[in-house]
C-alpha positions as CSV (number, residue, x, y, z in Angstrom):
1,M,63.5,44.3,108.1
2,S,62.4,47.0,106.3
3,A,59.0,47.6,108.4
4,N,61.0,47.0,112.2
5,G,64.0,49.1,111.0
6,G,61.1,52.0,110.0
7,T,59.5,52.1,112.7
8,K,62.4,52.4,115.1
9,A,63.8,55.1,113.1
10,I,60.1,56.6,113.1
11,V,59.9,56.1,117.3
12,A,63.0,58.0,117.6
13,A,62.0,60.5,115.3
14,L,59.0,61.3,117.0
15,L,60.8,61.2,120.5
16,A,63.0,63.5,119.6
17,N,60.8,65.9,118.0
18,V,58.1,66.3,120.4
19,G,61.1,67.5,122.8
20,I,62.4,69.6,120.4
21,A,59.1,71.1,119.8
22,V,58.5,71.7,123.8
23,T,61.5,73.6,124.0
24,K,61.3,75.6,121.4
25,F,58.1,76.9,121.9
26,V,59.0,78.2,124.5
27,A,62.1,79.8,123.5
28,F,59.8,81.5,121.3
29,L,57.7,83.1,124.0
30,L,60.6,84.1,126.2
31,T,62.1,85.6,122.7
32,G,59.5,86.5,120.4
33,S,62.0,84.9,117.4
34,S,59.9,84.2,114.1
35,S,62.9,81.8,113.6
36,M,61.9,79.7,116.5
37,L,57.9,80.0,115.9
38,A,58.7,78.5,112.4
39,E,61.2,75.8,114.2
40,S,58.6,75.0,117.1
41,I,55.7,74.7,114.0
42,H,58.2,72.7,112.0
43,S,58.7,70.2,114.6
44,V,54.8,69.8,115.7
45,A,54.4,69.1,112.2
46,D,57.5,66.4,112.0
47,S,56.1,64.8,115.4
48,G,52.1,64.6,113.5
49,N,53.8,63.4,110.5
50,Q,55.9,60.4,112.7
51,G,52.4,59.5,113.9
52,L,50.8,59.4,110.8
53,L,53.6,56.9,109.7
54,L,53.0,54.5,113.0
55,L,48.7,54.9,111.9
56,G,49.5,53.8,108.4
57,G,52.2,50.5,109.4
58,K,49.4,49.5,112.0
59,R,46.5,49.7,109.6
60,A,48.6,48.3,106.7
61,K,48.7,45.2,108.3
62,R,44.7,44.1,108.4
63,A,43.8,40.8,106.7
64,A,42.5,40.9,103.1
65,T,39.1,41.4,102.2
66,P,36.3,40.9,99.6
67,E,36.8,44.6,98.9
68,H,40.1,44.6,99.1
69,P,41.0,41.2,98.1
70,F,45.0,42.4,97.6
71,G,45.0,43.5,101.0
72,Y,45.8,47.4,102.6
73,G,49.7,47.3,102.0
74,R,49.5,50.2,99.8
75,E,47.7,51.9,102.9
76,R,51.5,53.1,104.0
77,Y,52.2,55.0,100.6
78,I,48.5,57.1,101.5
79,Y,49.6,58.4,104.8
80,A,53.7,59.1,103.6
81,F,51.9,60.7,100.8
82,I,49.3,62.5,103.9
83,V,53.0,63.5,105.3
84,S,54.4,65.7,102.2
85,I,51.1,67.7,102.3
86,V,51.3,68.3,106.3
87,L,55.1,69.4,105.7
88,F,54.0,71.5,102.7
89,S,51.4,73.2,104.0
90,I,51.8,73.3,108.3
91,G,55.4,73.3,107.9
92,G,56.6,75.0,104.7
93,L,53.8,77.8,104.1
94,F,53.5,78.9,107.5
95,A,56.8,79.6,108.1
96,L,57.2,81.7,104.9
97,Y,54.0,83.4,106.0
98,E,56.2,84.0,109.1
99,A,58.7,85.5,107.4
100,Y,57.1,87.5,105.4
101,H,55.0,89.2,108.9
102,K,58.4,89.4,110.6
103,W,60.2,91.1,107.3
104,H,57.5,93.9,107.3
105,D,57.7,94.3,111.0
106,P,61.1,93.7,112.0
107,H,62.6,93.3,115.7
108,G,65.8,92.3,117.8
109,I,65.4,90.1,120.6
110,D,65.8,92.4,123.4
111,E,65.2,89.6,126.3
112,W,66.4,86.1,127.0
113,Q,69.2,86.3,124.3
114,W,71.3,83.3,125.4
115,V,67.9,81.1,125.4
116,P,67.2,80.6,121.8
117,I,71.1,79.8,120.7
118,T,70.7,77.3,124.0
119,V,67.7,75.4,122.4
120,L,68.6,75.1,119.3
121,V,72.2,73.6,119.9
122,A,70.2,70.8,122.0
123,A,67.8,70.5,119.1
124,I,70.6,69.9,116.5
125,L,72.2,67.5,119.2
126,M,68.8,66.0,119.3
127,E,67.9,66.1,116.0
128,S,71.2,64.3,114.9
129,F,70.5,61.9,117.3
130,S,67.2,60.9,115.5
131,F,69.2,61.3,112.3
132,R,71.8,58.6,112.9
133,T,69.1,56.1,114.0
134,A,67.5,56.4,110.7
135,I,70.5,56.2,108.4
136,K,71.6,53.2,111.1
137,E,68.4,51.4,110.0
138,S,68.5,52.3,106.3
139,N,71.7,51.2,106.0
140,H,70.5,47.9,106.6
141,I,68.5,47.4,103.6
142,R,70.6,50.0,101.2
143,G,72.9,48.2,100.2
144,N,75.7,49.9,97.8
145,Q,73.0,52.1,97.0
146,S,73.6,56.1,96.5
147,W,71.2,57.4,99.2
148,V,69.7,59.6,96.2
149,R,68.6,56.2,94.8
150,F,67.8,54.3,98.0
151,I,65.0,57.6,98.6
152,R,63.7,57.3,94.8
153,R,63.9,53.5,94.7
154,A,62.8,52.5,98.0
155,K,59.4,50.9,98.0
156,A,58.6,51.2,101.9
157,P,58.1,54.7,102.5
158,E,59.2,55.4,106.0
159,L,62.4,55.5,105.8
160,P,63.1,57.6,102.8
161,V,60.3,59.6,104.6
162,V,62.1,60.0,108.0
163,L,65.6,61.0,106.7
164,L,64.4,63.8,104.5
165,E,62.6,65.1,107.4
166,D,65.5,64.5,110.1
167,F,67.7,65.9,106.8
168,G,65.5,69.2,106.5
169,A,65.3,69.5,110.6
170,L,68.6,69.4,110.7
171,V,69.5,72.0,108.1
172,G,66.5,74.1,109.2
173,L,67.9,74.3,113.1
174,I,71.3,75.7,111.1
175,F,69.6,78.1,108.9
176,A,67.6,79.3,112.6
177,L,70.5,79.7,114.0
178,F,72.1,81.4,111.6
179,G,69.0,84.1,111.6
180,V,69.1,84.1,115.0
181,T,72.7,84.7,115.7
182,M,72.6,87.4,113.1
183,T,70.0,89.2,114.9
184,L,71.8,89.1,118.1
185,I,75.0,90.5,116.8
186,T,73.5,93.1,114.3
187,G,70.1,94.0,116.5
188,N,68.2,93.6,112.6
189,G,65.5,91.5,113.0
190,E,65.1,91.5,109.5
191,W,68.1,88.3,109.6
192,D,65.6,86.4,111.8
193,A,63.2,86.8,109.0
194,A,65.7,85.6,106.5
195,G,66.2,82.8,108.7
196,T,62.3,81.7,108.8
197,A,61.9,82.0,105.4
198,M,65.2,79.9,104.2
199,I,63.4,77.1,106.7
200,G,60.5,77.4,104.8
201,V,61.4,77.4,101.2
202,L,63.7,74.3,102.7
203,L,60.4,72.0,103.4
204,V,58.6,73.3,100.5
205,V,61.1,71.6,98.4
206,I,61.6,68.5,100.5
207,A,57.7,67.9,100.2
208,I,57.3,68.2,96.9
209,V,60.0,65.6,96.5
210,L,58.3,63.6,99.1
211,A,54.7,64.1,97.2
212,I,56.7,62.9,93.6
213,E,58.0,59.9,95.1
214,T,55.4,58.7,96.9
215,K,52.6,59.6,94.3
216,S,55.0,57.2,92.0
217,L,54.4,54.3,94.7
218,L,50.4,55.5,94.6
219,L,50.3,54.9,90.9
220,G,52.1,51.6,91.2
221,E,55.4,50.3,90.6
222,G,57.0,47.0,89.2
223,A,59.8,45.5,90.4
224,E,63.3,46.5,89.8
225,Q,65.4,45.4,87.0
226,Q,67.4,43.3,88.7
227,D,64.3,40.9,90.5
228,L,62.7,41.0,87.1
229,D,65.8,39.3,85.6
230,A,65.6,36.7,88.3
231,I,62.2,36.5,87.9
232,E,62.6,35.3,84.3
233,R,65.7,33.3,84.6
234,S,63.7,31.4,87.9
235,I,60.6,30.9,84.8
236,T,62.5,29.7,82.2
237,D,65.3,27.9,84.3
238,G,63.7,24.4,84.2
239,P,61.8,21.9,81.3
240,E,58.6,23.4,82.6
241,V,58.7,27.1,79.9
242,E,60.1,27.1,76.4
243,R,59.2,30.7,76.7
244,I,57.9,33.6,78.4
245,I,55.4,35.4,76.0
246,H,54.6,38.5,78.2
247,M,54.9,39.5,81.6
248,K,53.7,42.4,84.3
249,T,54.7,43.1,87.5
250,L,53.1,44.9,90.7
251,Y,54.0,46.1,94.3
252,L,50.7,45.7,96.0
253,G,52.9,47.2,99.0
254,P,56.2,47.8,100.4
255,E,57.0,43.6,101.1
256,E,54.5,42.5,98.3
257,L,55.0,41.7,95.0
258,M,52.5,40.3,92.5
259,V,53.8,38.2,89.4
260,A,51.4,37.4,86.3
261,A,52.9,36.2,83.0
262,K,51.7,34.4,79.8
263,I,54.4,31.4,79.4
264,G,54.8,29.3,76.4
265,V,54.7,25.3,77.9
266,P,55.0,22.2,75.9
267,A,52.7,19.8,75.7
268,C,51.5,18.2,78.7
269,E,50.1,14.6,78.7
270,S,47.7,15.5,81.5
271,A,46.5,18.7,83.5
272,E,48.2,17.2,86.6
273,A,51.4,17.3,85.1
274,L,51.1,20.9,83.8
275,A,50.0,22.3,87.7
276,R,53.1,20.5,88.7
277,G,55.0,22.8,86.7
278,I,53.9,25.8,87.7
279,N,54.2,24.9,91.0
280,A,57.6,24.5,90.8
281,V,58.1,27.6,88.6
282,E,56.1,29.6,91.2
283,A,58.7,28.1,94.0
284,R,61.7,29.2,91.8
285,I,60.4,32.6,91.5
286,R,59.8,32.5,95.4
287,A,63.1,31.5,96.0
288,A,64.5,34.2,93.8
289,V,62.5,36.8,94.8
290,P,61.1,36.7,98.4
291,V,58.5,39.7,97.9
292,A,56.7,38.1,95.2
293,R,54.2,36.3,96.7
294,V,51.4,36.6,94.7
295,I,51.8,34.7,91.2
296,Y,49.6,34.4,88.6
297,L,51.0,32.4,85.4
298,E,48.9,31.5,82.5
299,P,50.0,28.5,80.6
300,D,49.5,28.4,76.5
301,I,51.3,26.9,73.7
302,W,53.9,29.2,71.8
303,S,53.6,29.4,68.0
304,V,56.0,31.2,65.1
305,A,52.4,32.1,63.7
306,A,50.7,33.4,66.3
307,A,53.7,35.7,67.4
308,E,53.2,37.0,63.9
309,A,49.8,37.3,63.6
310,G,49.9,40.6,65.1
311,T,50.4,43.4,67.7
312,G,48.6,43.8,70.9
313,A,46.2,40.7,72.5
314,A,46.9,39.0,68.9
315,A,50.5,38.7,69.6
316,D,50.2,37.8,73.1
317,T,47.6,35.0,71.9
318,A,49.6,31.7,71.4
319,V,47.5,29.6,69.9
320,P,47.0,30.8,66.2
321,Q,43.2,31.4,65.2
322,P,42.1,30.0,62.1
323,Q,43.1,32.0,58.5
324,E,39.8,33.1,56.9
325,G,38.6,30.0,54.3
326,E,39.6,27.6,56.6
327,A,36.5,25.4,58.4
328,A,37.0,25.4,62.5
329,G,35.6,21.5,62.6
330,R,37.8,20.5,59.1
331,P,38.9,17.3,60.9
332,G,35.5,16.7,60.7
333,G,34.8,16.8,57.4
């Protein structure tokens, strides 16, 4: 659902931004407003970003290969990270440069004075539709999480990216409307420059937030605590496993979680019985956490002596090693 919802939100944002970019650029050509130019570039950057997200989602669906045995799910994270770079450079830094240029060469809006106000109000309406779509699709998977936690912890990057972009676009339009309105009232172009600078700072901040969050996903995040608890219960909720010796999880993509665990099992009469037990545990894990699609379970025989043997690898080894002075082949004399 998150992938489909993300795609719907991306397409809505793309259509809105293409239309908004054209109208803003026409308004800039007619009025020479730096706020309108900054907003035009902002919308162009957003349109390109939505294209990148769609491309990343398509490429992530490629089947696994020997070179990439875990597939291409993380490619969605890479394209989301590129989006943050584009937003920072093309959107934020360009707006700050344009604000600097306009501040040192301020001029009012002498012609077509009604155009920027009309365009900005229309853009706010279109952007609100896009933002509403992103909120509606996010609510399907957000649950009872706060918006901040949803953006910080979501494993699928598309919806958080679109949410932040649409939020930034709406606030940026308000900044632009403020700068243009004050310029029209006072005839002083420095207000236009101030609105442009506010847009630039806003975009830089949003880009930094996006970069931080997507960097964490690229580095590799494990399962949330509630999923960890569910996985642990699934492993130990049966006679097949006595205890978990150690366990690690890693998201291979937004909807694919890898679970690797070393488990203490009771003595078995045959390898067939052991294999049946492991298969039963894997089935319970997948039922409890459906995104746990790649599962590796290593059976071992737990002993207190092994746990007290040391730290690191020694502590993770269930079967104790022979003590000094003991012959490995003592039973045979």
